[in-house]
N, C-alpha and C positions, 0 to 999 in steps of 0.2 A: 532794432528788430532782431538782430542776431542774438543779443543777450536774452530777449524774451523767448526765442526758440530754444535756446540752450536750457533755460529755466524750465520750459514746458517739458522737454525731453527728460530732464532730471526728475521732475515730479512724476511722470509716467513710469519711470524706472523704479521709483520708490513705492508705487502702488502695486500690491500683489495682484497677479492675474486671477480672474474668476476661476475658482476651482470646479472641477467636474463633480457631478453628483456621485455619491457613493453607489457602488454596484454590489448587490447582495446575491449570493448563491448558497445552496445547501450542498454540503459534501457528504454528509452521513446522518442517519437517524437510527438510533438503537433499535435492533430487531428487524430492520428493513434492508433489503439488498439494493434497491433502486429507488431513489426519491429525489424530487426537485421542487422548487417553489411553485411551479405550475400545478403539479399534482396536489400540493398542500393548500392550494388557494380556494378550492371549492369543495363543498360537502359531498358532491356527487362523484368526485375523483377519489382521492386517498386522504381523507381528513384524519387529523390526530384523534386517537381514541382515548376513552376514559382509562383503559388499562395502561396505555403508554404514559398518561399523565400521572397516574398513581404509583406506577412501578419504578419511577426514576429514569425513564427513557430520556435521552439527551439528543439535541440537534446540533450538529457541527456546521457553523456558518463560515463563509469566506467573504470578507468585506474588502473591496479594492477601490482604487482611485481616492484614497484618503489623503487629505492635506497633512503632510508630516509636521506642519507647524501647529496643528491642533494637539491637544494633550490627552483627551479621553473620548471614548464612545459611551453614549448614554442611550437608554432604551425607554420608550414610552408606548402606550397604546391609546387609540382614540382618533381624533381628527384635529387638524390645525396645530399639530405638535411642533411644527417648524416656527411658529410664532411664539417668541419668548414671553409675551404678555399672557397669552393663553396658557402656555406651558407652566408658568410659575404662579398663576392665579389659583389659589387653593379653593376658591369658591366656584371655579369653572370646572365642571366635570367632563368637558369634552376631550380633555387630554389628561391621562393619568401616568404618573411616574412609576415605572416598574422597579425602580431602585436597583438597576443593574448598571454598574460603571466599570469600564475596563480601560486600562492605560494603553495608549497608542505607542508610545516610546519611539517617536521619530520614524514610524513605519508608514508606508503607503498601502500596505496590505496587512490585515489583521485576521487571523484564524481564531475563532472563539467557539467553544462548546457551551451550550446553555441548556439546562434542564427544561423539559416541556412544562413542568409545573411552575417555572418562573415566568412563563409567557402566557399561560392559560390557567384559568381558575378551575382546579380539579373538582371542586364541589358542585360545579354546574351540572344540571340534569337536562340540559337542552342541547341544541346543535346550532351552528352558525359560523360566522367568521369574526376574527379580531384583527384590526389593522395595527401592525407593529411598526413603530418608527425607530430608526437608528440615526443618531445625530453625532457628528464629530464636533466637540465643544472644547472651549478652554475652561469653562465653568458652566454649571446648569443654567445660570441666568443670562448667558451670552446669546447673541442672535446668530442665526445661521441662514436666514432667508436670502441674503445677498451673496453669500459665498457658495451656496449650493451643496454644502457638506451635509447631505441628508439622504435618506431613502426610506420608503414606506412600502409595505407589502402585506397582503392578507394571509392569515393562517386560519384554515378551516378546522373545526372540531365537531365531533359527533359523540356526545356523551348521553344522549337521550335513552338509548337502549330500547329494545322491543318490549311489547306488553307481555304480561303473563299469559300463557296458553289458556284458552277458555274451554269449558266443558270437558275437563280432563277426567277420563275414566280408566279404571284398572280392573281386569277380569281375572279371577282366581285361576290357578293352574297347578299342575303337579310338579313340573320342572321349569316352567316359565309362565310369566303373566303377560297378557296382551294389553297394551296401552293405546288409547285413542284420545284425540283432541281436535278442536276446530282449527281450520286453516287460518292464517294471519295475513293481513294486508301489509304488514311490515316486511322488509326485505330480509327474510330469514335464510341463513346458510346452513344451520344445523340446530339440533336440540340435544342438550345434555340430560342424561338420565341418572337420577339419584335413587339409591336403594339402601335402606338400613335393615339388616337382618334382625328379626325380633324387635323391630322398632315400634310395634303396637302391642297392646295387651290383649288378653283373651276376648274382651268385649269388642275389640276393633277400634280402640281409641289410640291415637298417636301418643307415644311416650318418649320417643327419642328427642334429644335437643340438637342433634346435628343438622336438622332442617328447620329449626325454629326461627332463624333469621332469613326471610325470603330473599333478601338482597345479597346475603353472604352465606350460602350453605357451606357446610364443612366439606372440603375437597376429598376427604377420606370416604365420603358417601357416593362420590361420582363413580359409576360402574360402566357406563357406555355412552356413546355419542351416535345419534342418528343423523346422518348427513342429508342435506337438502331440505327443501320445504315440505317435508312429509307430514302426515297426520296420524300415523300409527307406527308402533314399534313393539318389540318384545324384549323382556328383561329376564335373565336367568335367575331362578330361585334356588339358592344353595342351602336352605335350612332343612328342617324335617317336617313331615306331615303334621298339619295342625298349627304350624308356626304362622304368626302374623307379622308381615313385613311392611315397613313404611316406604312409599314410593312417590316420587315427584319428578317433574321435568322443568327445564327452562330453555328459552330460545336464545340463540346467538345471531346477531344481525351481521350485515355485510361489513360493518366497521369493526367487528370483533367485540362489540359490546354485548354483555349478558343481561337479559331481562330478569325480572323477579321470578321466583318459583311459582309453579302452578299450585293449586290446592294439594296439600299432602294427604294421600289416601293410604288406607291399609288394605293389603292384599293377602289372602290366606293361601297357604300351600296345602293343597288338597290331594287326596288319593283318587285318581281317575281310574275307574274300572273299565276294562275292555268288555265287549259283549260276551266273550267266552268266560271271563272271570265271573261276570254276573250270572251267567247261566249255570255255572258249576256250583255257585253258592246255593242255587235253588235245587240242584240235582247233584248231591254228593257222590252218586255212583257214576257220574259222567266219565271219569277217568278209568274206574274199574271195569266199565263196560267195554273198554277197548277203544274209546274215543280219545283222540288227541289232535290238537291243532295249535297253530300260532297265528291268530287272527290278524295281528299287526306286524307288518314288515315281512310277511311270508312270501310275498310276490304274487303275481297274478295266478300262476298255476296252483299254488297252495290254497289260495282263496277259493278257486273253482272246485277243488277237490273237497273242501270243507263244507260247501253248500249242501250236497246230498246227505252228509252226516246229520246236519241240523234238521233237514226235512224229515229224515227217518225217525229221529228222536221225538220230534214234535208229533209225527203221525202216530207213533206208538203210545205217546201220552194221551192222545185223544181217543184211544181205543181202536186204533186201526189194525191191531194184531200183535 
């Protein structure tokens, strides 16, 4: 019996203890000051954006409780990726290899920075979550289910973007144009305003190519941003009277995604006459008769003093004396 007990103890000592599951945390994300896996797990919190995916943003992970006897960290997405049969079956689409492999090097903690584009498909135009698996393996075909050397976590993304503003209108003006559009059911945080000086011909047809791609307008045409979920804005016109300018807007949602441009419209820079200017065109002797006024911006007192002058001139014209 004593020999049996000694043999049993020797066998137990030779069997490695069950390892803890890998623990994953996020230490940094390019462009963000505070971020964690909880915030990145749901679309309603702080999902990864299309801009982060396409601009090369990177997530810095910290993986702990790794069995130092394992040689590599491998990354997958999907479900049941801890099952080696599923993971290595090329006909089974439930688990997909992200083709990310990092050496552990006898460490129980690994800090690794991974581009967002290596974890999420940047060409997607939808929103949702992708379950990421990190496995500590000796080789891709080895099993991990009994050792617990794994972790899985969701990464949320919102690449859908808002819809193009509907019923976009632009009203001609002398120094500025008034823009209006319908409100949106999307969660809009701002609208970008694009203007191309002389971007239309004399007939009012759009000629500029800066706004020809509704999904990627030229940044040089961006002139202003209207904050909030507003439905009207003004844009300054810097050309000359008679110029035809191309104008459009696009919405930015809460995830920072930009939607497509609205319809590109042409707005004319016109000469807006004041009442006094119009009156003097009809009455060339208005100034020689000793009449003078500044109808716009003269203040309340100036406006009141001007009214009797107009009344007197109209009364004389009608034969009052």
